[in-house]
C-alpha positions as CSV (number, residue, x, y, z in Angstrom):
1,M,186.6,42.4,39.3
2,S,190.2,41.6,38.3
3,R,192.9,42.8,40.5
4,D,193.9,46.4,40.0
5,I,197.5,47.1,38.7
6,E,200.0,49.8,39.8
7,A,201.6,50.5,36.4
8,G,204.4,52.9,37.3
9,C,204.8,53.7,33.6
10,P,202.8,55.3,30.8
11,V,199.7,53.6,29.4
12,I,199.2,54.1,25.6
13,I,195.6,53.5,24.4
14,G,195.8,52.4,20.8
15,A,198.3,50.2,18.8
16,G,198.4,52.0,15.5
17,L,201.3,54.0,14.1
18,A,201.1,56.9,16.6
19,G,200.9,54.7,19.7
20,L,203.6,52.3,18.7
21,S,205.9,55.1,17.5
22,A,205.6,56.6,21.0
23,A,206.3,53.2,22.7
24,I,209.4,52.5,20.5
25,E,210.7,56.0,21.0
26,L,210.3,55.7,24.8
27,S,212.4,52.6,25.0
28,P,214.2,51.5,27.1
29,Q,211.8,53.2,29.5
30,P,208.7,50.9,29.8
31,C,205.1,51.4,28.8
32,I,201.9,49.5,28.4
33,V,200.1,49.5,25.0
34,L,196.4,48.7,25.1
35,S,194.8,47.4,21.9
36,A,191.0,46.9,21.8
37,G,191.5,43.8,19.5
38,A,194.5,41.9,18.4
39,V,197.6,44.0,18.0
40,S,198.2,44.9,14.3
41,T,194.5,44.6,13.3
42,G,191.6,47.0,13.3
43,T,193.7,50.2,13.0
44,S,193.3,52.8,10.2
45,T,197.1,52.8,9.9
46,G,197.1,49.4,8.2
47,W,194.5,50.7,5.6
48,A,196.4,53.8,4.5
49,Q,197.3,53.5,0.8
50,G,198.5,56.9,-0.2
51,G,201.8,57.0,1.6
52,M,203.6,59.6,3.8
53,A,204.2,63.2,2.7
54,A,207.8,64.4,3.1
55,A,209.9,67.0,1.3
56,V,212.7,64.8,0.3
57,G,212.8,65.5,-3.4
58,A,215.6,67.6,-5.1
59,D,213.0,70.2,-6.1
60,D,211.2,70.3,-2.8
61,D,211.7,71.7,0.7
62,P,209.7,71.7,4.0
63,E,208.6,75.3,3.4
64,L,206.8,74.3,0.2
65,H,205.3,71.3,2.0
66,A,204.1,73.7,4.8
67,S,202.7,76.2,2.2
68,D,200.6,73.4,0.6
69,T,199.4,72.2,4.0
70,L,198.3,75.7,5.0
71,A,196.5,76.3,1.7
72,A,194.6,73.0,2.1
73,G,193.7,73.8,5.8
74,A,191.5,76.7,4.8
75,G,192.6,79.1,7.6
76,L,192.4,76.8,10.6
77,C,196.0,75.4,10.6
78,E,198.5,76.8,13.1
79,P,201.5,77.9,11.0
80,S,204.1,77.2,13.7
81,V,202.8,73.6,14.1
82,V,202.7,73.1,10.3
83,S,206.3,74.3,10.0
84,A,207.5,72.1,12.8
85,I,205.8,68.9,11.6
86,T,206.6,69.3,7.9
87,G,210.2,70.2,8.9
88,A,210.4,66.9,10.8
89,A,209.2,64.8,7.9
90,P,212.5,63.8,6.2
91,E,213.9,62.6,9.6
92,A,210.7,60.6,10.2
93,I,211.3,58.8,6.9
94,A,214.9,58.1,8.0
95,W,213.7,56.8,11.4
96,L,211.2,54.4,9.9
97,T,213.8,53.3,7.4
98,G,216.1,52.5,10.3
99,L,213.4,50.4,11.8
100,G,213.3,48.4,8.6
101,A,210.5,50.0,6.6
102,G,211.1,49.2,2.9
103,F,210.1,52.4,1.1
104,D,209.9,52.2,-2.7
105,R,213.0,53.3,-4.5
106,D,214.3,53.5,-8.0
107,A,217.1,51.4,-9.4
108,G,219.6,53.9,-8.0
109,G,218.2,53.7,-4.5
110,T,216.5,57.1,-4.6
111,L,213.1,57.3,-3.0
112,R,210.3,57.0,-5.6
113,L,207.9,60.0,-5.0
114,G,204.2,60.2,-5.9
115,L,201.9,63.1,-6.5
116,E,198.6,63.7,-4.8
117,G,195.9,66.4,-4.8
118,A,196.9,69.9,-3.6
119,H,200.6,69.1,-3.5
120,S,202.8,71.3,-5.6
121,R,205.6,68.7,-5.8
122,R,206.0,64.9,-5.9
123,R,206.6,64.2,-2.2
124,I,204.5,61.1,-1.4
125,V,206.7,58.3,-0.1
126,H,205.3,54.8,-0.6
127,A,206.1,51.3,0.6
128,D,205.1,48.3,-1.5
129,G,203.0,50.5,-3.8
130,D,199.6,51.1,-2.2
131,R,200.4,49.1,1.0
132,T,202.2,51.9,2.8
133,G,200.1,51.9,5.9
134,A,200.2,48.1,6.2
135,V,204.0,48.0,5.7
136,L,204.6,50.7,8.3
137,L,202.2,49.0,10.8
138,E,204.1,45.7,10.3
139,T,207.4,47.5,10.9
140,V,206.4,49.2,14.2
141,V,204.5,46.1,15.5
142,D,207.6,43.9,14.8
143,Q,209.9,46.4,16.5
144,A,207.6,46.8,19.5
145,R,207.4,43.1,20.0
146,R,211.2,42.9,20.1
147,L,211.4,45.5,22.9
148,P,211.2,44.2,26.5
149,S,210.2,47.7,27.6
150,V,206.9,47.5,25.7
151,A,204.0,45.4,27.2
152,L,201.5,44.8,24.4
153,W,198.0,44.0,25.8
154,D,195.7,42.9,23.0
155,H,192.0,42.4,23.5
156,S,192.2,45.0,26.3
157,P,189.8,47.9,25.4
158,A,190.0,51.0,27.6
159,L,186.6,51.9,29.2
160,A,187.5,55.2,30.9
161,V,190.4,57.5,31.7
162,L,190.4,57.8,35.4
163,T,191.0,61.2,37.0
164,R,191.7,62.6,40.5
165,D,191.7,66.3,41.3
166,G,191.4,67.1,37.6
167,A,194.4,65.0,36.5
168,A,194.8,61.6,34.9
169,C,195.4,58.9,37.4
170,G,194.7,55.7,35.5
171,V,192.7,53.7,32.9
172,L,189.8,51.4,33.4
173,V,190.4,48.4,31.3
174,D,188.0,45.7,30.2
175,G,189.9,42.5,31.1
176,P,189.2,38.8,30.6
177,D,187.6,38.6,34.1
178,G,185.9,41.9,34.1
179,P,187.0,45.6,34.4
180,F,190.1,46.5,36.3
181,E,192.1,49.7,37.0
182,V,195.6,50.4,35.8
183,H,197.0,53.2,37.9
184,T,199.3,55.6,36.2
185,D,199.7,59.4,36.0
186,T,200.6,59.3,32.2
187,V,198.1,58.3,29.6
188,L,198.3,58.6,25.8
189,L,195.3,58.5,23.6
190,A,196.2,57.1,20.2
191,T,192.9,55.7,19.2
192,G,192.4,56.9,15.6
193,G,189.4,58.4,14.0
194,I,185.6,58.5,13.7
195,G,184.8,57.1,10.3
196,G,182.7,54.2,11.8
197,L,180.1,56.9,12.8
198,F,179.1,57.2,9.1
199,S,177.3,54.8,6.8
200,H,179.8,55.3,4.1
201,T,183.4,55.1,5.4
202,T,186.8,53.9,4.4
203,N,187.8,53.4,8.0
204,P,187.7,50.2,10.1
205,L,184.2,50.0,11.5
206,P,185.4,50.0,15.1
207,S,186.9,53.5,14.5
208,R,184.1,55.5,15.9
209,G,185.6,58.1,18.2
210,Q,186.2,56.1,21.4
211,G,189.2,58.2,22.2
212,L,187.2,61.4,21.9
213,A,184.6,60.0,24.3
214,L,187.3,59.0,26.8
215,A,188.8,62.5,26.6
216,H,185.5,64.3,26.9
217,R,184.3,62.3,29.8
218,A,187.7,62.9,31.5
219,G,187.2,66.7,31.1
220,A,189.5,67.4,28.2
221,V,188.8,70.2,25.7
222,L,188.1,69.0,22.1
223,R,188.5,71.2,19.0
224,D,186.9,71.4,15.6
225,I,184.9,68.2,16.0
226,E,182.8,69.1,13.0
227,M,185.7,68.9,10.5
228,V,185.5,65.6,8.7
229,Q,187.3,64.9,5.5
230,F,185.3,62.8,2.9
231,H,187.5,60.9,0.5
232,P,186.1,61.4,-2.9
233,T,187.0,57.9,-4.3
234,A,185.7,55.2,-2.2
235,L,184.9,52.1,-4.3
236,D,181.0,51.9,-4.4
237,V,180.5,48.2,-4.8
238,G,178.4,47.4,-1.7
239,I,181.2,46.6,0.7
240,D,181.1,48.1,4.2
241,P,183.5,49.6,5.0
242,M,184.1,50.9,1.5
243,P,187.5,50.0,-0.2
244,L,189.6,53.1,-0.8
245,V,190.9,54.0,-4.2
246,S,193.9,56.0,-3.4
247,E,194.3,59.6,-4.6
248,A,197.6,58.4,-6.1
249,V,195.5,56.8,-8.8
250,R,194.4,60.2,-9.9
251,G,198.0,61.4,-9.4
252,E,198.9,58.9,-12.2
253,G,196.3,60.4,-14.6
254,A,192.9,58.9,-13.8
255,I,189.9,61.2,-14.2
256,L,186.4,61.4,-12.7
257,V,183.4,61.2,-15.1
258,N,179.7,60.5,-14.9
259,E,177.8,57.8,-16.7
260,A,177.7,60.0,-19.8
261,G,181.5,60.3,-19.9
262,E,181.3,64.0,-18.8
263,W,184.1,65.2,-16.5
264,V,182.9,65.7,-13.0
265,L,185.5,68.5,-12.6
266,R,188.4,69.7,-14.7
267,N,191.1,69.2,-12.1
268,P,190.8,65.8,-10.5
269,L,193.7,66.6,-8.2
270,S,191.8,69.5,-6.5
271,A,191.6,69.4,-2.7
272,R,189.5,66.5,-1.4
273,D,186.6,68.7,-0.2
274,V,186.4,70.3,-3.6
275,V,186.3,66.9,-5.4
276,S,183.8,65.5,-2.9
277,R,181.4,68.4,-3.3
278,A,181.6,68.1,-7.1
279,E,180.8,64.4,-6.9
280,W,178.0,65.0,-4.4
281,A,176.4,67.4,-6.8
282,Q,176.4,64.7,-9.5
283,L,174.9,62.1,-7.2
284,Q,172.2,64.5,-6.0
285,A,171.3,65.2,-9.7
286,G,170.8,61.5,-10.2
287,H,174.1,60.7,-11.9
288,R,176.6,58.1,-11.0
289,V,180.3,58.9,-10.6
290,F,183.2,56.8,-12.0
291,L,186.9,56.9,-11.9
292,D,188.3,56.3,-15.4
293,A,191.8,54.8,-15.2
294,T,191.6,53.0,-18.5
295,K,194.0,55.4,-20.2
296,D,196.2,56.5,-17.3
297,P,197.5,54.6,-15.5
298,G,195.9,52.0,-17.8
299,E,198.0,48.8,-18.1
300,R,200.3,50.1,-15.3
301,F,197.4,49.9,-12.8
302,A,198.2,46.4,-11.4
303,T,201.8,47.2,-11.0
304,L,201.3,50.5,-9.3
305,F,198.3,49.7,-7.2
306,G,198.2,46.0,-6.6
307,S,195.8,45.8,-3.7
308,I,193.3,48.2,-5.3
309,Y,193.5,46.2,-8.5
310,A,192.9,43.0,-6.6
311,T,189.9,44.5,-4.7
312,A,188.4,45.7,-8.0
313,R,188.9,42.4,-9.6
314,E,187.1,40.7,-6.7
315,A,184.2,43.0,-7.3
316,G,184.1,41.9,-11.0
317,L,185.9,45.0,-12.4
318,D,189.0,45.4,-14.4
319,P,190.5,48.9,-13.8
320,T,192.4,48.7,-17.1
321,R,189.1,48.3,-19.0
322,D,186.2,49.2,-16.7
323,L,185.1,52.4,-15.1
324,L,185.2,52.2,-11.3
325,P,182.1,53.4,-9.5
326,V,183.0,55.8,-6.6
327,R,181.5,58.1,-4.1
328,P,182.6,60.3,-1.2
329,A,183.0,58.5,2.2
330,A,184.1,59.6,5.6
331,H,187.8,59.2,5.6
332,Y,189.7,61.4,8.1
333,H,188.9,63.5,11.1
334,M,190.7,66.8,11.4
335,G,189.2,67.7,14.8
336,G,190.2,66.0,18.0
337,V,191.6,66.4,21.5
338,L,193.2,69.8,21.8
339,V,197.0,69.3,22.3
340,D,200.3,71.1,21.9
341,L,203.3,69.6,20.1
342,A,204.3,67.6,23.1
343,G,200.8,66.0,23.1
344,H,199.6,67.6,26.3
345,S,195.8,67.9,26.5
346,T,194.0,70.3,28.9
347,V,193.9,67.5,31.5
348,P,197.3,67.1,33.3
349,G,198.8,63.6,32.5
350,L,196.5,63.0,29.5
351,Y,198.1,63.1,26.1
352,A,196.9,62.5,22.5
353,A,198.6,61.8,19.2
354,G,197.6,60.8,15.7
355,E,194.1,61.2,14.3
356,V,192.4,61.5,17.7
357,A,194.4,64.7,18.4
358,S,194.0,68.2,17.1
359,T,197.5,69.6,16.8
360,G,196.8,72.4,14.4
361,L,198.4,70.6,11.4
362,H,195.3,69.8,9.4
363,G,193.1,72.8,10.0
364,A,189.8,72.5,8.1
365,N,191.0,70.1,5.5
366,R,193.9,67.6,5.7
367,L,196.5,67.7,3.0
368,A,196.8,64.2,1.5
369,S,199.3,61.9,3.2
370,N,200.0,64.2,6.1
371,S,198.3,61.8,8.5
372,L,200.9,59.0,8.7
373,L,203.5,61.8,9.0
374,E,201.7,63.4,12.0
375,A,201.3,60.0,13.7
376,V,205.0,59.2,13.6
377,V,206.3,62.7,14.4
378,C,203.9,63.5,17.2
379,G,203.9,60.0,18.7
380,R,207.7,60.3,19.0
381,W,207.6,63.8,20.4
382,V,205.2,62.7,23.1
383,A,207.7,60.0,24.2
384,Q,210.6,62.4,24.0
385,G,208.8,64.7,26.4
386,W,208.2,61.8,28.7
387,K,211.8,60.9,28.7
388,S,212.8,64.5,29.6
389,T,210.5,64.4,32.7
390,G,211.3,60.9,33.8
391,A,207.9,59.3,33.0
392,G,208.2,55.6,32.5
393,A,210.0,54.6,35.6
394,G,209.5,51.0,36.8
395,L,208.9,47.8,34.8
396,P,205.8,47.1,32.7
397,P,203.5,44.6,34.5
398,A,202.8,41.2,33.2
399,V,200.4,40.9,30.3
400,P,197.0,39.8,31.6
401,A,195.4,36.6,30.2
402,R,194.0,37.3,26.8
403,R,190.4,37.0,25.7
404,I,190.2,36.0,22.0
405,D,186.5,36.0,21.4
406,D,185.8,39.7,22.0
407,G,186.2,41.1,18.5
408,W,184.1,43.8,17.1
409,Q,180.4,43.0,16.9
410,P,177.5,45.0,15.3
411,D,175.8,47.3,17.7
412,P,172.2,48.5,17.1
413,V,173.0,51.9,18.7
414,V,176.0,52.4,16.4
415,D,173.7,51.5,13.4
416,Q,171.3,54.3,14.5
417,V,174.1,56.7,14.9
418,R,175.6,56.0,11.5
419,T,172.3,56.6,9.8
420,I,171.7,59.9,11.7
421,T,175.2,61.2,11.3
422,S,175.4,60.4,7.6
423,R,172.1,62.1,6.8
424,A,172.8,65.3,8.7
425,A,176.6,65.7,8.8
426,G,177.7,64.4,5.5
427,V,179.3,66.3,2.6
428,L,176.6,68.9,2.7
429,R,174.9,70.2,5.9
430,D,172.2,72.6,6.9
431,A,170.6,73.8,10.1
432,A,167.3,72.0,9.8
433,G,168.9,68.6,9.3
434,L,171.5,69.2,12.0
435,A,168.8,70.3,14.5
436,V,166.7,67.2,13.8
437,A,169.8,65.0,14.2
438,L,170.6,66.5,17.6
439,D,167.1,65.7,18.8
440,E,167.4,62.1,17.5
441,L,170.8,61.7,19.2
442,K,169.6,62.8,22.7
443,P,168.6,59.3,23.9
444,L,171.9,57.8,22.6
445,R,174.4,60.1,24.3
446,E,175.3,57.6,27.1
447,H,176.8,55.4,24.4
448,D,180.3,56.6,23.3
449,A,179.2,56.7,19.6
450,G,176.1,58.7,20.5
451,L,178.2,61.1,22.5
452,V,180.8,61.8,19.8
453,A,178.1,62.1,17.1
454,T,176.3,64.6,19.3
455,L,179.4,66.7,19.7
456,L,180.1,66.5,16.0
457,V,176.6,67.5,14.9
458,G,176.4,70.2,17.6
459,A,179.6,71.7,16.4
460,A,178.5,71.5,12.7
461,L,175.3,73.5,13.7
462,R,177.4,76.1,15.5
463,R,179.7,76.7,12.6
464,E,177.6,79.0,10.4
465,E,179.9,79.1,7.4
466,S,181.5,76.8,4.8
467,R,185.1,76.0,5.3
468,G,187.3,73.1,4.3
469,G,185.6,69.8,5.0
470,H,182.5,71.5,6.5
471,T,180.0,72.8,3.9
472,R,176.7,74.4,5.0
473,T,174.2,74.9,2.2
474,D,172.5,77.6,4.2
475,F,175.8,79.4,4.9
476,P,177.8,78.9,1.7
477,Q,180.3,81.7,2.3
478,T,183.5,81.4,4.3
479,A,183.6,83.7,7.4
480,E,186.2,86.5,7.2
481,T,187.8,85.3,10.5
482,A,188.8,81.7,10.9
483,E,187.8,80.5,14.4
484,H,188.3,77.2,16.1
485,L,185.2,75.7,17.8
486,L,185.9,74.1,21.2
487,S,183.9,71.5,22.9
488,L,184.5,72.2,26.6
489,P,184.2,69.9,29.6
490,G,180.7,70.3,31.1
491,D,179.2,71.4,27.9
492,R,175.6,70.4,27.5
493,V,176.0,68.6,24.2
494,D,172.3,68.8,23.3
495,T,172.4,72.6,23.0
496,A,174.1,74.9,20.5
497,L,177.0,76.7,22.0
498,A,178.5,80.1,21.0
499,P,181.6,79.8,18.8
500,V,184.9,80.0,20.7
501,G,187.8,81.4,18.6
502,G,191.5,82.1,19.0
503,Q,194.6,80.0,19.5
504,R,195.2,77.9,22.6
């Protein structure tokens, strides 16, 4: 075993937008950032096309942004959290601009704003067209590399969050010479989502809920794990993971049709759960679903959406002339580690930010382009809280020797989990399918992917209603009272638990 390390500073698990925003905000106080692979690769941040939502337009304000977020969240958002984060959005854009992020602007220097589903105003800020996530990731990685206070450890996956007397006391890291312990009383989970647990996903395949498994095994409470958002327009051309066709394409006028040219739904900018269900009904009826962008944006497609255009062309399709085959795919996880706005989980010393966290912003259905916003705002708020309490004293230790041959590899257990989860907990769910899935997942629970899938499927079975991203064909109505479902430490994850409601 490698020699254990006394860190004396926070350890951030995850090198995406949330984790690096926290590291940058914490400077000049030191921290360690653990990346499972190479820093700047393998994160969902770099794949985000749609942009960042912020009420910066002359006809907009944070209250309207909050109202749209609450409407999309289908009763499970926490209004005070929504108001706080949407209120912080304009300053987040300014902070990123100060770091060097080149947001798209018109000739006069005004931010160019896009429109996406369920937004009542144009408020989506982009960078380099549909490369917003990639640009923002490049920006924060470059800034983090410049800061002597940030120790970036790539190829250093976290194996466990260590606890003592119920509080975080370190991280077990898989190092080049075997596992070793990094001792710290301050740990931030910023590990992203769970899309890799599904056969059809727009997420990097390594994104399969490792942060949730780390938190659950450390004793943290998880919330609303069943709430998965399926993006309705994943490009269905046999690529795994599936290329995303941004909602912004529909914002520019593209429509959804079947092979007969019939509209899949009249409003292609409906909330994502509505669009996904409409598409799923077409697929179940034996139809195919296509995105028709030949008229709008038409010839503007390549200019507005360069990377999507290039991907389509590589697949032999010309979006200005051809219909693009699409289908729903697992895209974003609204559930996560239960935290407050300072990122505190229910385990002292353990924090979470970004997609792995459940702040109360997204509720049952994330409003488009609120994810990058939450990552930046909440990552910075976590670091600001650390500064106020003095966390981060000491110097970051030297970077351990790097192992460069430990990239993501196919895993037969993960393959089983993807098949089971997709069949039982996809766009449409029912008790019979979920119960069978729970039984199939029992022997896989020691694996992190199997554990998280079991928690997800179990929560989906417990939620006997349809709400937001969760649709039960055997319980099609929405319950009168919106209740959170909590996965508690010590829960037997192979049994159905009684719903737990109320605010934290």
